[in-house]
KEZASE-635449 format. One record per residue (C-alpha): residue in three letters; y, x, z. Coordinates in steps of 0.05 Angstrom, whole numbers, m for minus. Each point is the difference from the previous one (the first is absolute). Layout:
! residues N
ALA	Y	X	Z
...
! end
This chain:
! residues 1031
MET	m373	407	m817
TYR	12	m75	m5
LYS	m49	m4	m58
PHE	m54	34	42
ALA	16	m45	60
ILE	m9	m63	m43
LYS	m65	25	m31
ARG	m30	24	67
PRO	18	m56	51
ILE	m54	21	51
THR	24	72	m1
THR	72	m24	9
LEU	m22	m47	56
MET	m34	58	36
PHE	63	41	m7
ALA	40	m57	31
LEU	m49	m7	58
ALA	1	75	12
VAL	76	m2	4
VAL	m4	m58	50
PHE	m54	35	41
PHE	36	66	6
GLY	65	m38	14
ILE	m31	m37	60
LEU	m31	65	24
GLY	66	36	m6
LEU	37	m56	35
LYS	m44	7	62
LYS	11	75	3
ILE	75	2	m11
PRO	38	18	65
VAL	53	m52	19
SER	70	19	22
LEU	71	m26	m6
PHE	24	55	m45
PRO	m32	54	m43
ASN	m26	62	35
VAL	51	53	m20
ASP	m13	71	22
PHE	71	28	2
PRO	6	76	9
ILE	38	m6	66
ILE	m23	38	62
VAL	28	m6	71
VAL	m3	60	47
SER	4	m21	73
THR	10	52	55
THR	6	m13	75
TYR	40	45	47
PRO	m2	m33	69
GLY	66	m1	37
ALA	42	30	m56
SER	66	m31	m21
ALA	17	m20	m72
GLU	41	64	m11
ILE	m55	45	26
ILE	m51	m38	m43
GLU	44	10	m61
SER	7	76	8
LYS	m68	18	28
VAL	m44	m48	m38
THR	31	m41	m57
ASP	37	57	m33
LYS	m62	44	m1
VAL	m44	m55	m29
GLU	52	m17	m53
GLU	8	74	m20
ALA	m75	7	m7
VAL	m12	m62	m43
MET	61	9	m45
GLY	m37	57	m35
ILE	m57	m45	m23
ASP	m3	m14	m74
GLY	18	m71	m21
VAL	42	m20	61
LYS	48	m56	m19
SER	36	m10	67
VAL	m5	18	73
THR	27	m45	55
SER	m7	7	75
ASN	14	m32	67
SER	7	40	64
ALA	m2	m41	64
ARG	m18	15	71
ASN	m71	27	5
VAL	m17	m9	m74
SER	16	26	m70
LEU	m17	m39	m63
VAL	6	34	m68
ILE	m13	m44	m62
VAL	m16	38	m63
GLU	1	m38	m66
PHE	m32	33	m61
GLN	9	m14	m74
LEU	m44	m59	m20
GLU	m40	45	m46
LYS	m24	41	60
PRO	m70	m23	22
ILE	2	m21	74
GLN	m60	42	19
GLU	30	62	m32
ALA	65	m14	37
MET	m37	m8	66
THR	m37	66	m11
ASP	65	36	m15
MET	33	m31	62
ILE	m57	20	46
GLY	4	71	m24
LYS	75	5	12
VAL	3	m38	65
SER	m58	38	31
SER	36	66	m12
ILE	61	m20	42
LYS	8	40	64
PHE	37	m38	55
ASP	36	37	57
ASP	m23	m46	56
ALA	m73	m11	18
ASN	18	m71	22
ILE	13	m19	m73
GLN	m62	m37	m21
GLN	m37	10	m65
PRO	33	m40	m56
SER	m40	m59	m28
LEU	3	m20	m73
LYS	m8	m71	m25
LYS	2	m31	m70
PHE	52	m54	m10
ASP	m31	m68	m12
THR	38	m57	m35
ASN	m39	m46	46
GLY	21	39	62
GLN	11	m64	38
ALA	m57	m21	45
ILE	m52	m46	m33
ILE	m9	m36	66
SER	22	11	72
LEU	m34	m14	66
PHE	33	m9	68
MET	m37	17	65
SER	24	m17	69
SER	m30	m14	69
LYS	20	m39	61
THR	m51	33	45
LYS	m2	73	m23
THR	49	55	17
SER	42	35	m54
SER	m44	62	4
GLU	m63	m41	m10
LEU	32	m37	m58
MET	20	65	m35
LYS	m67	32	13
HIS	m37	m60	m29
ALA	46	0	m61
ASP	m13	74	m14
LEU	m74	6	16
VAL	m28	m68	m20
VAL	44	m42	m46
LYS	30	54	m44
PRO	m68	33	m18
MET	m30	m68	m16
LEU	57	m15	m48
GLN	m2	70	m31
LYS	m72	m7	m22
ILE	14	m62	m43
SER	m10	16	m73
GLY	66	12	m37
VAL	42	12	63
GLY	44	61	m9
GLY	34	3	68
ILE	18	m38	63
GLN	73	4	23
ILE	10	m22	72
SER	65	m27	29
GLY	11	m7	74
TYR	m55	51	13
ARG	7	57	50
GLU	m49	57	3
ARG	m37	18	63
GLN	31	59	36
ILE	m12	37	65
ARG	70	2	28
VAL	20	51	53
TYR	64	m18	39
VAL	21	63	38
ASP	48	m9	58
PRO	60	48	m7
VAL	12	1	75
LEU	m71	25	13
MET	6	48	m58
ASN	60	32	32
LYS	m35	0	68
TYR	m59	40	m26
ASN	41	46	m46
LEU	m30	m29	m64
THR	32	m14	m68
TYR	m14	m54	m51
SER	m13	50	m56
GLY	m49	37	45
ILE	m39	m64	16
PHE	1	m21	m74
ASN	m30	67	m22
LEU	m50	m1	57
LEU	m27	m68	m21
GLY	m16	29	m68
GLN	m32	63	29
GLU	m43	m36	52
ASN	m22	m59	m42
LEU	m36	26	m61
GLU	m66	12	m35
VAL	m14	69	m28
ASN	m56	27	m44
GLY	m32	57	39
GLY	m44	26	m55
ARG	m77	0	3
LEU	m62	27	35
GLU	m60	19	m40
ASN	m70	23	18
ALA	m67	5	m35
THR	m14	m74	4
LYS	65	m37	10
ASP	73	m2	m20
PHE	53	m29	46
THR	73	m14	m13
ILE	49	11	57
THR	55	m50	15
VAL	51	9	56
ASP	15	m72	22
ALA	63	m3	43
ASN	17	m71	m21
GLY	18	m51	52
HIS	m49	m57	m7
SER	37	m46	47
ILE	68	m11	31
GLU	m27	34	63
ASP	m19	62	m40
ILE	70	6	m28
GLY	30	m11	69
ASN	m42	57	28
ILE	32	52	m45
ARG	31	55	43
VAL	75	8	m13
GLY	16	45	59
SER	m27	30	63
ASN	m42	m56	30
ILE	38	m50	m41
LYS	m34	m48	m48
LEU	34	m38	m56
SER	m14	m66	37
ASP	41	27	59
ILE	64	1	m41
ALA	m12	m52	m54
VAL	m24	m70	m13
ILE	m54	1	m54
GLU	m10	m64	m38
ASP	m51	m22	m53
GLY	50	m42	m39
LEU	34	m9	m67
GLU	50	39	m40
GLU	73	m17	10
GLU	17	m67	m30
SER	33	7	m69
THR	m29	m61	m34
TYR	m11	m72	20
ALA	m32	m61	m32
THR	m5	m73	17
TYR	m30	m64	m31
ASN	40	m61	21
ASN	9	16	74
SER	m60	46	11
PRO	7	76	m1
GLY	m57	38	m32
VAL	m22	42	m59
ILE	7	m14	m74
PHE	m53	28	m48
GLN	26	5	m72
VAL	m59	7	m48
GLN	18	39	m62
LYS	m44	9	m62
VAL	m26	58	m40
SER	35	3	m68
GLY	m38	m43	m50
ALA	m40	m40	53
ASN	m8	m75	m3
ASP	51	m33	46
ILE	m39	m64	9
GLU	m65	37	15
ILE	36	41	54
ALA	29	m63	32
ASN	m69	m34	m3
GLY	m30	63	32
VAL	52	m3	56
TYR	m17	m73	14
ARG	m74	16	1
ALA	12	59	47
LEU	44	m43	44
ALA	m60	m37	29
ASP	m32	67	20
ILE	66	26	28
LYS	9	m62	43
ALA	m72	6	24
VAL	14	69	30
SER	71	m19	24
GLU	m11	m45	59
GLY	66	m11	36
TYR	41	15	m63
ASP	34	m49	m47
ILE	m4	22	m73
GLN	28	m40	m57
PRO	17	14	m73
PHE	69	m11	m30
LEU	43	21	m59
ASP	m59	m7	m48
THR	30	20	m67
THR	m63	m23	m36
THR	19	m72	16
TYR	57	8	m49
ILE	m45	39	m48
ARG	m54	m54	2
SER	51	m55	m9
SER	35	37	m57
ILE	m65	16	m37
LYS	m26	m71	12
ASP	65	m29	m28
VAL	m3	45	m61
GLU	m73	m19	m11
PHE	22	m73	2
ASP	57	16	m48
LEU	m50	35	m45
ILE	m47	m60	m2
LEU	56	m51	m5
GLY	34	39	m55
GLY	m66	2	m39
VAL	m12	m74	9
LEU	71	m19	m22
ALA	m4	47	m60
VAL	m67	m31	m21
LEU	29	m71	8
ILE	57	19	m46
VAL	m50	24	m52
PHE	m36	m67	5
LEU	64	m40	m7
PHE	18	37	m64
LEU	m69	6	m32
ARG	m28	m65	30
SER	m72	25	m6
VAL	m47	10	58
THR	m44	51	m36
ILE	58	42	m23
THR	32	m3	69
LEU	m67	21	30
VAL	m1	61	m46
ALA	70	19	23
ALA	m19	m10	73
ILE	m61	47	m8
SER	46	58	m19
LEU	34	m3	69
PRO	m58	15	49
VAL	m32	50	m48
SER	65	39	m10
ILE	22	m3	73
LEU	m68	22	27
GLY	m3	55	m53
THR	68	24	25
PHE	m26	0	72
ALA	m58	44	m22
LEU	47	51	m32
ILE	49	m2	59
GLN	m57	17	48
ALA	m26	55	m47
MET	70	32	m2
GLY	5	0	76
TYR	56	m51	9
SER	3	m49	58
LEU	7	m76	m2
ASN	73	m7	22
MET	61	m43	m14
LEU	19	40	m62
THR	m69	m1	m32
MET	m8	m74	16
MET	68	m17	m29
ALA	m17	41	m61
LEU	m63	m43	m9
THR	41	m63	9
LEU	46	24	m55
ALA	m61	19	m41
ILE	m23	m73	m1
GLY	58	m15	m46
ILE	m17	59	m45
ILE	m75	m17	m1
ILE	12	m74	m15
ASP	51	19	m53
ASP	m49	44	m36
ALA	m53	m54	4
ILE	49	m53	m26
VAL	20	42	m60
VAL	m73	8	m21
ILE	m25	m70	19
GLU	59	m35	m33
ASN	m14	37	m65
ILE	m75	m16	4
HIS	20	m73	13
LYS	42	0	m64
LYS	m59	26	m41
LEU	m44	m55	28
GLU	52	m51	m21
GLN	m4	29	m70
GLY	m74	m19	m2
MET	m33	68	14
SER	m65	5	40
LYS	3	24	72
LYS	m23	71	m16
LYS	44	8	m60
ALA	60	m29	36
ALA	m11	49	58
TYR	m7	59	m48
GLU	59	m18	m45
GLY	44	m21	58
VAL	m7	67	35
LYS	3	40	m64
GLU	66	m32	m21
ILE	33	13	67
ALA	m33	67	17
PHE	60	42	m21
ALA	48	m41	43
ILE	m46	6	60
ILE	m2	76	m8
ALA	76	2	m6
ILE	9	m44	61
SER	m49	39	43
ALA	31	67	m22
MET	69	m27	16
LEU	m22	m22	69
LEU	m33	66	15
SER	62	37	m21
VAL	37	m37	56
PHE	m51	3	56
ILE	m23	72	m10
PRO	72	26	12
ILE	2	m43	64
GLY	m65	33	22
ASN	31	68	m12
MET	69	m9	29
SER	29	60	36
GLY	19	6	73
ILE	m28	m33	62
MET	11	m70	m29
GLY	m39	22	m61
ARG	m59	18	44
PHE	8	m66	36
PHE	0	m43	m63
ALA	m53	40	m37
SER	m55	m48	19
PHE	41	m59	m25
GLY	10	30	m70
VAL	m71	26	m5
THR	m30	m67	22
VAL	37	m39	m53
ALA	m16	53	m53
LEU	m74	m6	19
ALA	5	m76	m5
VAL	32	6	m69
ILE	m58	45	m24
ILE	m54	m46	30
SER	36	m61	m29
TYR	1	31	m69
VAL	m75	14	3
VAL	m14	m71	25
VAL	40	m36	m54
ILE	m32	39	m57
THR	m72	m6	26
ILE	m14	m54	51
ILE	51	m51	m24
PRO	m22	m1	m73
MET	m74	1	22
VAL	8	m60	46
SER	45	m36	m51
SER	m54	8	m54
LEU	m49	m36	45
ILE	35	m55	39
VAL	67	m16	m32
SER	m2	m69	m32
PRO	42	m16	m61
LYS	1	m73	21
GLN	63	m25	32
SER	5	m46	61
ARG	38	m66	5
PHE	52	36	42
TYR	11	48	m58
TYR	13	m56	m50
TRP	43	m38	51
SER	44	60	14
GLU	2	34	m68
PRO	60	m41	m25
PHE	41	28	58
PHE	m17	72	m20
GLU	14	m15	m73
LYS	67	m30	18
MET	16	61	42
GLN	m18	45	m58
ASN	44	m39	m48
ILE	59	3	48
TYR	m10	75	7
ALA	m3	9	m76
LYS	66	m36	m8
THR	31	38	57
LEU	m23	67	m29
ASN	28	m20	m69
PHE	66	m15	32
VAL	1	65	41
LEU	m17	42	m61
LYS	60	m30	m37
GLN	45	16	60
ARG	m25	70	13
VAL	67	32	17
VAL	18	m55	49
PHE	m66	6	38
ILE	2	76	1
VAL	70	m2	30
LEU	m24	m54	49
ILE	m59	42	24
ILE	45	61	8
LEU	49	m41	42
VAL	m57	m27	43
PHE	m28	70	10
GLY	69	27	18
PHE	10	m56	50
SER	m68	14	31
LEU	19	73	10
HIS	63	m24	36
LEU	m44	m43	45
ALA	m48	58	11
LYS	57	42	30
SER	12	m54	52
LEU	m73	m4	22
GLY	2	62	43
GLY	m62	41	16
GLU	m49	9	56
PHE	m61	46	4
MET	m43	m60	20
LEU	18	m72	17
GLN	m1	m19	73
GLU	m61	m39	21
ASP	m13	m42	61
LYS	m61	33	32
SER	10	m32	69
GLU	14	67	34
PHE	56	49	11
TYR	22	58	44
VAL	59	7	47
TRP	21	73	1
ILE	37	23	62
GLU	36	65	15
THR	47	23	55
LYS	33	64	21
PRO	m47	58	17
GLY	m5	16	73
ILE	m25	m69	22
SER	m61	2	45
ILE	m66	m29	m24
TYR	3	m51	58
ASP	69	m26	m20
MET	m20	m3	m74
LYS	m63	m39	18
GLN	40	m51	40
LYS	51	m11	m54
THR	m52	m5	m56
GLU	m40	m49	41
ALA	62	m42	14
LEU	14	m3	m75
ARG	m73	m15	m16
GLU	0	m59	48
ILE	61	m29	m35
VAL	m36	4	m67
ALA	m65	m29	29
LYS	37	m63	24
ASN	16	m19	m72
PRO	m44	m61	m16
ASN	m17	29	m69
VAL	m30	64	30
GLU	m76	4	9
TYR	m3	66	38
THR	38	66	9
THR	m17	72	14
ALA	47	55	23
GLU	m5	76	m5
VAL	45	52	32
GLY	m5	71	m27
TYR	m41	m20	m61
GLY	m24	47	m54
SER	m11	76	2
ALA	68	18	28
GLN	m7	m48	61
SER	75	m3	9
ILE	12	m38	65
PHE	67	m27	m24
LYS	m33	m37	m58
SER	m43	m63	3
ARG	m23	m56	m45
ILE	m23	m71	8
TYR	m51	m30	m47
VAL	10	m75	m10
ALA	m56	m44	m27
LEU	25	m67	m22
LYS	m37	m66	m5
PRO	m27	m16	m69
ILE	52	m24	m51
LYS	m27	m71	3
GLU	12	m4	75
ARG	73	19	m1
ASN	63	m26	m33
GLN	36	66	m6
THR	m14	58	m47
GLN	m17	69	26
PHE	67	26	m23
ASP	40	m55	34
LEU	m39	15	64
MET	12	75	m7
LYS	75	m13	m4
GLU	m2	m49	58
VAL	m41	47	44
GLN	45	59	m16
ASN	63	m39	18
GLU	m32	m26	64
LEU	m22	69	22
LYS	67	32	m14
ALA	34	m54	42
SER	m47	15	59
PRO	24	44	58
ALA	m66	39	m6
SER	22	27	m68
LYS	64	31	27
GLY	6	71	m26
MET	m57	m10	m48
ASN	m3	0	m76
LEU	m52	m51	m23
PHE	m17	m34	m65
THR	m57	m40	m31
ALA	m39	23	m61
GLU	m61	m22	m40
VAL	m68	31	15
PRO	m8	50	m56
THR	m50	m19	m54
ILE	m12	73	m19
GLY	m6	53	53
GLY	34	m5	67
GLY	67	16	32
ASP	70	m25	m15
ASN	m2	m49	m58
THR	76	m9	m7
PRO	14	m6	m75
PHE	59	48	m9
GLN	m17	71	21
ILE	40	62	m19
VAL	m11	71	25
VAL	64	41	9
PHE	m13	75	7
ALA	43	63	5
PRO	m3	72	25
THR	35	m20	65
GLN	m4	m60	46
ALA	75	m8	m1
LEU	1	m13	m76
VAL	m57	m50	8
ASP	35	m37	57
LYS	66	m5	m38
SER	m34	m27	m62
VAL	m40	m51	41
ALA	63	m24	35
LYS	35	m12	m66
LEU	m62	m34	m29
LYS	m2	m46	60
GLN	72	m18	m13
LEU	m16	m15	m73
LEU	m60	m43	17
LEU	31	m41	56
GLU	74	0	m17
GLY	3	13	m75
ALA	33	m54	m43
GLU	m63	m15	m40
LEU	m50	0	58
LYS	38	m22	62
GLY	m36	m56	36
LYS	m59	4	m48
VAL	m39	58	29
GLY	m39	m3	65
ASN	m53	38	41
TYR	40	64	m5
HIS	m32	58	38
THR	m18	73	m10
SER	m60	44	11
THR	36	40	55
SER	15	m25	69
ASP	56	16	48
ILE	1	68	33
GLN	m52	12	55
PRO	33	18	67
GLU	m25	65	30
TYR	14	53	52
LYS	11	69	m31
ILE	m18	58	46
THR	35	67	m11
ILE	m27	62	34
LEU	52	41	38
ARG	m25	66	m26
GLN	41	45	45
TYR	m35	m30	61
ALA	m68	m5	m33
ASP	2	73	m21
LYS	23	20	70
TYR	m63	m29	31
GLY	m46	20	m57
ILE	m15	m72	m23
SER	m13	m12	m73
ALA	22	m61	m40
SER	m72	m17	m17
ALA	m19	m1	74
ILE	56	m50	14
GLY	m21	m42	m59
SER	m73	1	22
VAL	18	m24	70
ILE	42	m58	m24
SER	m50	m20	m53
ALA	m59	2	49
ALA	39	m42	50
PHE	29	m54	m46
SER	m39	m3	m65
GLY	m61	m39	22
SER	m27	0	m72
THR	m19	73	m10
GLN	m73	14	12
ALA	m14	49	57
ALA	m76	m5	m5
TYR	m53	m49	m21
PHE	m49	m45	36
LYS	m68	m10	m32
GLU	m43	m62	8
ASN	m57	m28	m42
GLY	16	46	m58
LYS	74	m18	m3
GLU	60	41	23
TYR	61	m28	35
LYS	66	34	14
ILE	18	25	69
THR	76	m3	6
MET	47	14	58
ARG	71	m15	21
VAL	42	m19	60
PRO	m10	m70	30
ASN	41	m57	m28
ASN	49	0	57
GLN	14	74	m11
ARG	24	m5	m73
VAL	58	m47	6
SER	63	44	m4
VAL	23	70	m18
GLU	m4	19	74
ASP	m75	m3	m7
ILE	4	55	m52
LYS	44	44	44
LYS	m49	m5	58
LEU	m56	34	m39
GLN	m17	70	21
ILE	m19	62	m40
LYS	m25	69	19
ASN	47	58	m12
ALA	m19	72	m17
SER	m13	14	74
GLY	m49	m59	5
GLN	48	m40	42
LEU	13	m74	m13
MET	70	m23	m17
PHE	30	m66	m23
LEU	19	m12	m73
ASP	68	m26	23
GLY	34	67	m5
LEU	m35	22	m64
ILE	15	m58	m46
GLU	57	m45	m22
ILE	m14	m73	m17
GLU	44	m42	m45
GLU	m9	m70	m27
SER	m6	2	m75
SER	m33	m36	m58
ALA	m48	13	m57
PRO	m27	m38	m60
SER	m57	m48	16
LEU	m25	4	m72
ILE	14	51	m54
SER	m17	m20	m71
ARG	m1	48	m58
TYR	m7	m9	m75
SER	m16	61	m43
ARG	13	44	62
GLN	70	m29	9
ARG	24	m46	56
SER	m5	m72	m21
VAL	11	m72	23
THR	m31	m62	m31
VAL	46	m60	m3
TYR	m31	m70	0
ALA	31	m66	m19
ALA	m20	m67	m30
PRO	35	m55	m40
ILE	15	m60	43
GLN	m39	m61	m25
ASP	41	m47	m45
SER	59	49	0
GLY	0	4	m76
ILE	m21	73	m4
SER	m68	34	m10
LEU	m30	67	13
GLN	19	22	m71
ASP	72	m18	14
ILE	1	44	63
ILE	m31	58	m37
GLN	50	m5	m58
THR	60	m8	47
THR	m18	61	42
THR	m26	48	m53
ASN	49	m9	m58
PRO	43	63	m12
THR	63	m32	29
ALA	m34	m21	64
LEU	m35	68	8
SER	67	36	m4
GLN	25	m44	57
TRP	m56	10	51
LEU	m41	61	m19
GLU	29	64	28
PRO	3	62	m46
GLY	m64	39	12
ALA	m39	m61	22
SER	m52	m36	m43
TYR	m39	m65	2
ALA	m67	m28	m20
LEU	m24	m72	m2
SER	m60	m17	43
GLY	m47	m58	15
GLN	10	m63	m41
SER	64	28	m30
ASN	m36	60	m28
ASN	m60	m42	m23
MET	47	m48	m36
ALA	39	55	m35
GLU	m64	35	m19
SER	m33	m64	m25
VAL	60	m16	m45
VAL	m7	69	m33
SER	m76	m6	m5
PHE	3	m70	m30
GLY	55	23	m48
VAL	m44	56	m26
ALA	m59	m49	m5
VAL	42	m49	m41
ILE	24	54	m48
THR	m70	27	m7
ALA	m28	m70	m13
PHE	52	m14	m54
ILE	m15	66	m35
LEU	m75	m10	3
ILE	6	m72	m25
TYR	42	21	m59
LEU	m47	58	m18
ILE	m62	m45	4
LEU	30	m59	m37
ALA	30	44	m54
ALA	m68	32	m11
LEU	m37	m67	0
TYR	48	m36	m46
GLU	14	63	m42
SER	73	m19	6
LEU	62	32	31
LEU	39	m65	9
GLU	m49	m56	16
PRO	m13	28	71
ILE	75	m9	13
ILE	m6	m75	m11
ILE	m52	m4	56
MET	36	49	45
ILE	68	m34	m2
THR	m30	m61	35
MET	m24	42	58
PRO	66	18	34
LEU	29	m67	m21
SER	m55	m34	42
PHE	29	35	61
ALA	56	m52	m3
GLY	m51	m54	19
ALA	m21	42	61
PHE	73	9	21
PHE	14	m75	m5
ALA	m64	m16	39
LEU	17	49	56
LYS	70	m29	5
ILE	m26	m71	3
VAL	m46	15	58
ASN	53	46	32
GLN	m45	62	2
PRO	28	71	m4
PHE	m33	54	m42
SER	m58	34	34
ILE	m53	49	m22
PHE	m46	m58	m16
SER	52	m36	m43
PHE	9	66	m37
MET	m75	1	m10
GLY	5	m70	m29
LEU	52	24	m51
ILE	m46	57	m22
LEU	m58	m49	m8
LEU	42	m44	m44
ILE	8	57	m50
GLY	m74	m2	m17
ILE	m12	m74	6
VAL	61	m25	m38
GLY	m18	41	m61
LYS	m66	m38	m8
ASN	31	m62	m29
ALA	44	38	m48
THR	m60	40	m23
LEU	m39	m63	m16
LEU	58	m28	m41
ILE	12	63	m40
ASP	m74	11	m13
VAL	m9	m70	m29
ALA	65	6	m41
ASN	m22	67	m29
GLU	m69	m27	m17
ARG	32	m61	m34
ARG	44	43	m43
LYS	m57	47	m17
GLN	m51	m54	m20
PHE	43	m53	m30
GLY	62	38	m22
ALA	44	m44	43
SER	73	17	10
VAL	25	27	67
TYR	31	m68	16
GLU	m63	m40	m18
ALA	m46	49	36
ILE	37	m2	66
LEU	5	m77	m3
TYR	m75	m4	m11
ALA	m12	51	56
GLY	44	m39	48
GLU	m35	m66	m14
SER	m71	29	3
ARG	13	41	62
LEU	41	m52	38
ARG	m59	m27	40
PRO	m30	68	18
ILE	69	26	22
LEU	14	m62	42
MET	m71	1	27
THR	m1	74	19
THR	70	m1	30
ILE	m10	m63	41
ALA	m69	23	22
MET	29	65	25
VAL	58	m36	33
PHE	m49	m44	37
GLY	m42	61	16
MET	63	32	32
LEU	22	m65	34
PRO	m41	11	64
LEU	34	68	9
ALA	70	m27	m13
ILE	m5	m57	50
ALA	m37	41	53
THR	26	m9	71
GLY	m55	30	43
SER	m23	71	12
GLY	19	48	m55
TYR	58	m43	m23
ALA	47	60	m5
MET	m46	32	m51
LYS	m25	m60	m39
ALA	62	m43	m9
PRO	44	51	m35
ILE	m53	16	m53
GLY	m15	m74	m10
VAL	72	m23	m5
SER	23	56	m47
MET	m63	m9	m44
ILE	8	m75	m6
GLY	74	5	m17
GLY	m13	54	m52
LEU	m60	m35	m30
LEU	36	m66	m10
LEU	59	34	m34
SER	m48	43	m41
MET	m33	m63	m26
PHE	68	m23	m27
LEU	13	70	m27
SER	m68	4	m35
LEU	5	m69	m32
LEU	73	4	m23
ILE	30	70	5
VAL	m59	40	m27
PRO	0	m40	m66
ILE	75	15	m7
LEU	m11	74	11
TYR	m60	m1	m47
THR	41	m30	m57
LEU	54	53	11
ILE	m43	62	9
ALA	m62	m14	m43
PRO	37	6	m67
ILE	30	67	22
ASP	m68	22	23
ASP	m30	m18	m67
LYS	50	46	m35
ILE	m16	58	47
LYS	m75	m11	m10
ARG	8	6	m75
LEU	25	72	9
TYR	m64	27	32
GLN	m49	m52	m27
SER	21	15	m73
LYS	m12	74	13
LYS	m70	m15	24
LYS	m13	m40	m64
GLU	25	56	m45
LYS	m45	50	36
LYS	m58	m48	m9
LYS	12	m5	m75
LYS	3	76	m7
VAL	m67	6	36
GLU	m30	m52	m47
LYS	24	39	m62
! end
């Protein structure tokens, strides 16, 4: 291929231009997001049952949904939450199950469920999205409009305008209350006119409806018949006859209002509505945000009297992160090219090396777009890493061409001979790199899916780089590389010659003291392993993103009005902090809309405008709020805004589940003791909380059957009367306007639902048609019930949350190990109970397993490939020994900068496996060639290889270190992902340079003679066979 490229420069040039063209085209088409678009086979089933308690939801809804979906093929786990009014069932399938097939199976099973109560609404199914958090949020308020007008405008105007933006998957609204026609029936008047609440409730449905009456047909026309008994105004509903000469308006106040308040939102001090814009899986985050900003002008134009402003724009972080990585990419490339110039001291040769970067990078962009990947942090970091690989490949080839020019060859011949001589080493290096990155692209589990784009991107860059260095590089070299040296070259050459002489003497000394240096490197590696144990581990490093949440929870039973006041009081304390830019508050957030839960979003001023870190401020705010009288009786804690998905981002999460709630509660109590009072963790763990809240207070009504039977009153009749009078959320009928339907609900007035006496005053008709009070038919006792019931695999469960306190000396990994080792489990886990890690804890445990498998796979593939290429069983071992030894450099570097292990530092270790072997491959290839051509001894060959490869090894290593430097010293957006890879890579590369130049020669002198003897066994047999064939 290189011969063709040199002979056909125009053809090769057209190939290079095509790569650049398609790369630029692909770059414009690639969707931009923070993380890869991962379509996990997880489906959420949401079912609403207005007015039902958590226990009723569990038995009537959740259990039936779970039973139905458990029979679907490929189900991995089923978890559920039953809260007041709503059931959420989360079904996770095996990763191999296609999401569309899973959705089809789920629809089939869920649609076949038969619920007992007509008030249970049709379940809705939704695919889980890793980017479930809103892309951008809008806040709408008004100082001149009523609450009803605000809600109506939000539902009919703003929401539809946001929904039509390309890429928008859904709009979740906080603080929004639906329009309802509310009927407040006076119980005194009901008793006066011998009416019952259940009778009025049923009558509303019977008298306010629309019925298909069939059709009329004659010879020329066809008419449909519709019986329209709908009320088209409040007056129409009020005119419904409920008794003899009695209209509904005579006994009730009818109001065109809003549903009962169960959610509340505020921005700074203004109450209003929050619109959370969520994306369709795979859509471009930045395009969606841009679309929202474009639509905002139109929304404001039709929203006179309303204040609408965007906030919590996650694309600000995405834009900043991608921009920073782009800068790192360019800076890394420039630094790497400068290193090439400093070593080769030739403008033309440096130019050739620089050409390989844009061509290879743009070629990789073209392939990324063709394979359907997005431009995200992982693909961009992969490209930043690829700079080092690309420049390394170019250096290996260019340096060899440069040597041929120094020997007096012509440009074309030098280009041809230079590539030809090194072609085998390039194949070996590329194959070795692919054997590392392909396993990364095929890792198992959720983390495997997440990192697939990283591994595939680097693998594509390796392939493109290989094609570039054997076509474009030799072609350009044969045309523009000048054999003449500059003054700078002659001025600096003595320095390089002196360095080479010092290295030769050092290598001579090292080879004479082989045992000493082998023992020394073993001791260093052992010490590094000891250091590694003290590093601790986190799923991801903490990053100052200038925002955080305050999560608040109190005992169930609090009123929405009291919760609003307390949350607002706490929000005002936070807002007074001079480092805070703005705050929002939500009461009853999310699908469950639990009144006793609220959260405060805190947006901080930019890092440059404050002298405290986000984490110091989080600690300060938490302490200040806990000391406030407004937080009395409340559990509150601060937490980072989750980077992936939404919800509670507390690092340590463990699900405890068992057949009975008692077993779960006992285990959780003991686990709490271990976390907060245990010898190893006491004073080091904070933010402890659980997924369940305190017990919800309730009044339990028991029917006195002997009296009910005596008067011929059924239990269902009593239940219907009470529900109709006090529910206020169950639909009695519907009100139709402009093609939309709104609920008509009824209940007693506010001042008639204050105490149990109001229940006793209700009347019901007996078998004789006479009215009688409920007081003698029922018994009321104060009781309690769960406010939230969680289940895991159809068993009762509780999720325990905790976090390591900053600078306490422990990490997430330490908490996991302390709580899940066999001894600890025997202390807190009750017999019959089980546990499962969740959240970051589960991701970290899974990533360790996935990375472990990837490392083992990479080692096996590298050995198989190198053994095949070198036709040797032992020579690959020389290269492979340096790979794990280079980890010591990464451990030292992480310790120096005081960074714990994270998934990205693990990734850095895996990358070292492929990159470190490059230098050893170059040495061994040259040494073998020297022995083969000149009959040199093992000792002489490796000395020659060391001296001749010194500059390329130094050049490639230092170029890659400088390419990684922008990542390692990153402080802005994306620091938590970039820094660990950069630090571990630089530490490993620097140590690998020492290993390649000094330890590889030692190993070669020890193993090569043994390898020669083994080779004679099968090589001699080949020769004998050849002789027999000749005879």
